[in-house]
C-alpha positions as CSV (number, residue, x, y, z in Angstrom):
1,M,0.9,32.7,16.7
2,A,-2.1,30.9,18.4
3,E,-1.6,27.3,19.3
4,N,-4.5,26.3,16.9
5,R,-2.7,28.1,14.0
6,A,0.5,26.1,14.2
7,S,2.4,26.3,10.9
8,A,4.9,23.6,11.4
9,Y,4.5,20.1,12.8
10,P,7.1,17.7,14.3
11,E,7.5,14.3,12.7
12,G,4.8,11.9,13.7
13,V,2.2,14.5,14.5
14,P,-1.0,14.5,12.4
15,C,-0.7,17.6,10.1
16,W,-3.5,17.1,7.5
17,V,-6.6,15.1,6.6
18,D,-8.5,14.7,3.3
19,A,-11.5,12.8,2.2
20,Q,-11.7,10.7,-1.0
21,L,-15.3,11.0,-2.3
22,A,-17.3,9.9,-5.3
23,D,-19.0,13.3,-5.4
24,V,-17.0,16.3,-4.2
25,G,-19.9,18.7,-4.8
26,A,-22.1,16.6,-2.4
27,G,-19.2,16.6,0.0
28,R,-19.0,20.4,-0.1
29,R,-22.7,20.7,0.7
30,F,-22.5,18.1,3.6
31,Y,-19.4,19.4,5.3
32,G,-20.1,23.0,4.6
33,E,-23.3,22.9,6.5
34,L,-22.1,20.5,9.2
35,F,-18.9,22.4,10.1
36,G,-19.4,25.8,8.6
37,W,-16.6,25.2,6.1
38,T,-16.1,27.2,2.9
39,F,-14.2,25.9,0.0
40,D,-11.5,27.1,-2.4
41,E,-9.7,25.5,-5.3
42,E,-6.9,28.1,-5.7
43,G,-3.5,26.5,-5.6
44,A,-4.9,23.0,-5.1
45,P,-4.0,20.0,-7.2
46,E,-6.5,19.2,-10.0
47,G,-9.8,18.1,-8.5
48,Y,-8.7,18.8,-5.0
49,V,-10.7,21.3,-2.9
50,W,-9.4,23.1,0.2
51,A,-11.9,23.2,3.1
52,L,-11.5,26.5,5.0
53,L,-12.5,27.5,8.5
54,D,-12.4,31.3,9.0
55,G,-10.4,31.5,5.8
56,E,-7.7,29.0,6.9
57,R,-7.2,25.4,5.6
58,V,-8.4,22.7,7.8
59,A,-9.0,19.7,5.4
60,A,-9.6,18.9,1.8
61,L,-12.0,16.9,-0.4
62,S,-10.7,14.9,-3.3
63,P,-12.5,12.9,-6.1
64,K,-11.8,9.2,-6.1
65,S,-9.7,8.3,-9.2
66,D,-11.3,4.9,-9.2
67,G,-14.8,4.0,-8.2
68,R,-13.5,0.8,-6.5
69,M,-11.5,2.9,-4.0
70,P,-12.9,3.2,-0.5
71,T,-14.7,6.4,0.5
72,V,-12.6,7.4,3.5
73,W,-10.9,10.2,5.5
74,T,-7.1,9.8,5.5
75,V,-4.8,11.3,8.2
76,Y,-1.3,12.4,7.2
77,F,1.6,12.5,9.6
78,A,4.3,15.2,9.3
79,T,7.9,14.4,8.4
80,P,10.9,16.4,7.3
81,D,12.1,13.5,5.1
82,V,9.3,11.3,3.7
83,R,11.7,8.9,2.0
84,A,13.7,8.2,5.2
85,L,10.4,7.7,7.1
86,A,9.2,5.3,4.4
87,R,12.4,3.2,4.9
88,R,11.8,3.1,8.7
89,I,8.2,2.0,8.1
90,R,9.3,-0.9,5.9
91,V,12.0,-2.0,8.3
92,R,9.4,-2.0,11.2
93,G,7.0,-4.3,9.2
94,G,4.8,-1.7,7.4
95,Q,4.5,-1.2,3.7
96,L,4.2,1.6,1.2
97,V,0.9,1.6,-0.7
98,V,1.8,4.7,-2.7
99,P,5.5,5.7,-2.8
100,P,6.6,9.3,-2.2
101,V,5.3,11.6,-4.9
102,A,5.8,15.4,-5.3
103,V,2.4,17.3,-5.2
104,D,2.5,20.5,-7.3
105,G,5.1,22.3,-5.2
106,L,2.9,21.8,-2.0
107,G,5.0,19.0,-0.6
108,T,5.6,15.3,-1.0
109,A,3.0,12.7,0.0
110,A,3.0,8.9,0.5
111,L,0.5,6.3,1.7
112,A,1.6,3.5,4.1
113,V,0.0,0.6,5.9
114,D,1.1,-0.6,9.4
115,P,1.7,-4.3,10.2
116,E,-2.0,-4.9,10.7
117,G,-3.1,-3.1,7.5
118,A,-4.3,0.3,8.8
119,V,-3.7,3.0,6.1
120,F,-2.2,6.4,6.9
121,G,-0.5,9.2,5.0
122,L,2.9,10.8,5.2
123,W,3.4,14.5,4.4
124,E,6.7,16.3,3.8
125,P,5.7,20.0,3.5
126,A,6.8,22.6,1.0
127,G,4.2,25.2,0.0
128,H,1.5,23.6,2.2
129,P,2.5,23.1,5.8
130,G,-0.7,21.5,6.9
131,F,-3.6,22.6,9.2
132,G,-4.0,26.3,9.5
133,R,-6.4,25.7,12.4
134,R,-7.0,22.7,14.7
135,H,-8.3,21.9,18.2
136,E,-11.4,24.1,17.8
137,P,-15.0,23.4,16.6
138,G,-15.0,22.6,12.9
139,A,-11.4,21.6,12.8
140,F,-9.3,18.4,13.3
141,A,-8.8,17.4,16.9
142,W,-7.6,13.8,17.2
143,A,-6.7,10.7,15.2
144,Q,-7.4,7.3,16.9
145,L,-6.0,4.1,15.6
146,Y,-8.3,1.1,16.2
147,A,-6.1,-2.0,16.1
148,R,-6.5,-5.7,16.6
149,D,-3.3,-6.0,18.6
150,T,-2.4,-2.8,20.5
151,D,0.9,-4.2,21.6
152,T,1.9,-4.6,17.9
153,A,0.6,-1.1,17.2
154,N,2.4,0.5,20.1
155,A,5.7,-1.2,19.1
156,F,5.4,-0.1,15.5
157,Y,4.4,3.5,16.1
158,G,6.6,3.8,19.1
159,D,9.6,3.1,16.9
160,V,8.4,5.0,13.8
161,F,7.1,8.1,15.6
162,H,9.0,7.8,18.9
163,E,9.6,11.5,19.6
164,A,6.0,12.5,18.8
165,L,4.6,9.9,21.1
166,F,7.2,9.7,23.9
167,G,9.6,12.7,23.5
168,P,9.9,15.5,26.1
169,D,7.5,17.7,24.1
170,A,5.1,15.0,23.1
171,R,1.6,16.1,22.1
172,P,0.8,13.7,19.4
173,D,-3.0,14.2,18.8
174,F,-2.9,10.4,18.1
175,G,-3.9,7.4,20.2
176,R,-4.3,3.6,19.9
177,A,-7.2,1.4,21.1
178,P,-8.5,-2.1,20.4
179,V,-11.1,-2.3,17.6
180,T,-13.5,-4.1,19.9
181,D,-13.6,-1.2,22.3
182,V,-16.0,0.5,19.9
183,F,-16.6,-1.6,16.8
184,P,-17.7,-5.1,15.9
185,T,-14.9,-7.7,15.9
186,E,-15.0,-8.0,12.1
187,M,-14.1,-4.3,11.6
188,P,-10.5,-4.1,10.2
189,P,-7.9,-2.0,11.8
190,H,-8.2,1.7,10.8
191,F,-7.6,5.3,11.7
192,L,-10.6,7.4,12.7
193,V,-10.3,11.1,12.1
194,H,-11.9,13.3,14.8
195,F,-13.3,16.8,14.3
196,R,-14.2,18.9,17.3
197,V,-17.7,20.2,17.8
198,A,-19.2,22.5,20.4
199,D,-22.6,20.7,20.5
200,R,-22.4,17.0,19.9
201,A,-26.2,16.4,20.0
202,G,-26.7,19.2,17.5
203,A,-24.0,17.9,15.2
204,L,-25.5,14.4,15.3
205,G,-28.8,15.8,14.3
206,A,-27.2,17.7,11.5
207,V,-25.4,14.6,10.2
208,Q,-28.7,12.7,10.0
209,R,-30.6,15.7,8.4
210,L,-27.9,16.0,5.8
211,G,-28.2,12.3,4.7
212,G,-25.5,10.8,6.9
213,R,-26.0,8.3,9.8
214,V,-24.9,7.7,13.3
215,Q,-22.7,4.6,13.8
216,V,-21.8,5.0,17.5
217,P,-23.8,7.7,19.3
218,H,-21.8,8.3,22.4
219,F,-18.8,7.0,24.4
220,E,-16.3,8.6,26.8
221,T,-12.6,8.6,26.2
222,S,-9.6,10.1,28.0
223,Y,-9.6,13.0,25.4
224,G,-13.3,13.8,25.4
225,T,-16.8,12.6,24.4
226,V,-16.9,10.9,21.0
227,A,-19.6,9.9,18.5
228,V,-18.8,8.0,15.3
229,V,-20.8,9.0,12.2
230,V,-20.8,8.3,8.4
231,D,-21.3,11.1,5.9
232,N,-23.8,11.0,3.0
233,Q,-21.3,9.0,0.8
234,G,-20.1,6.5,3.3
235,A,-16.9,8.1,4.8
236,S,-16.7,7.5,8.6
237,F,-15.4,10.1,11.0
238,A,-15.8,11.1,14.6
239,L,-17.3,14.1,16.4
240,L,-15.3,15.1,19.5
241,E,-16.8,17.3,22.3
242,R,-14.5,18.4,25.1
């Protein structure tokens, strides 16, 4: 099996992303043209739409259940035992926003916040293991936490996801940086989902043509060249060229 088609993920590795949108149809048009995704509802929870790259699941779009909810991309971290991980998160100073809930035979999900308030998901797989493809154009490539206090973030995630970050086979697809490295000081701590692109300039032009906007056009990181953009409904994400 190719590396980008991994079917199982160690605990603490990003294994899935989804976007909560006011208009899923508009999201399909935007991301379908930007990344070449096709879409399928078969086997998905009600209202949920799988995003496919070459026929394999790479993300999902979901309607917001409440218009007051933020329009966001959420990253989910793999775990073999979501309830045990939820307990560790609380012990280390985080909280559960949504407690573990079974999702139509696909797995068990939860939403958590770290000590600074950054939201992230947990996923214990059953019928849906996570990404069918990653680390290639049009697919997930990285999740970056922008924190106010990176020492606090490193201590929290280093305890909660120790093996993924520091174990002998660590390849976490997950980093931490100060908010002020990229964003204004008033920006709250958050995770930024990165999708890989082959042509950053072309992708930035497509974002604008499709009704999105460019938030941060270009900066260099240890894992590639990044631009931060906002889709046509207000969800931020990053384009990664490497």
